[in-house]
C-alpha positions, -999 to +999 in steps of 0.1 A: -462-700-033-444-697-066-454-724-091-434-731-123-456-728-153-454-732-191-478-721-217-487-742-248-513-723-268-543-721-246-531-747-221-511-738-190-489-765-175-484-762-138-456-780-120-470-789-086-451-788-053-434-818-037-463-821-013-499-813-017-511-814+019-529-792+044-497-771+047-496-763+010-532-768-004-546-733+002-514-715-011-514-739-041-550-728-049-542-691-043-513-693-067-536-704-095-563-678-088-548-650-109-541-671-140-576-686-139-591-651-135-571-641-165-588-668-186-564-697-182-590-725-177-573-753-195-547-767-170-523-796-169-509-804-135-475-820-140-471-840-107-439-858-114-422-844-082-453-845-060-448-873-036-470-864-006-508-861-005-533-858+022-571-853+022-568-815+020-545-817-009-568-840-028-598-819-019-579-789-033-576-807-066-613-814-067-621-778-058-598-766-086-616-790-110-650-777-100-639-741-104-625-747-139-656-766-150-678-738-140-657-716-163-660-743-191-624-754-185-608-785-173-578-800-156-557-829-167-530-846-146-498-861-158-465-875-144-479-893-113-454-917-099-465-952-086-473-939-051-494-910-064-512-932-090-520-957-062-535-929-041-556-918-070-568-954-076-576-960-039-596-927-036-611-933-071-599-899-082-585-917-113-622-918-123-626-880-117-595-868-135-580-876-169-545-891-161-517-891-186-481-903-186-466-873-203-472-835-206-474-838-244-502-863-242-521-842-216-517-810-236-527-827-268-559-840-252-573-804-251-573-802-289 
């Protein structure tokens, strides 16, 4: 899976796929392995176009967060639409992740 990314200083912004489900979760994590191994441990997931989630997709986000925290990094999420935000609230993931409305705010939160 190819993910569009942008670099802002030490922060990598990752544009997530349209769906984060059992079909895409492992390839999503695999696509981020190389940048993380190269020291990119401050990630912003821009999820504006991600509309589908299932339990494996949400678990992949938690696994990614755990991996980054082990490396003294973190993950921030921005751009969730109303359906995505509702899923995060219902699953209480809004308490596990820092959620932002814009990429600029999410990137700035690492400073």
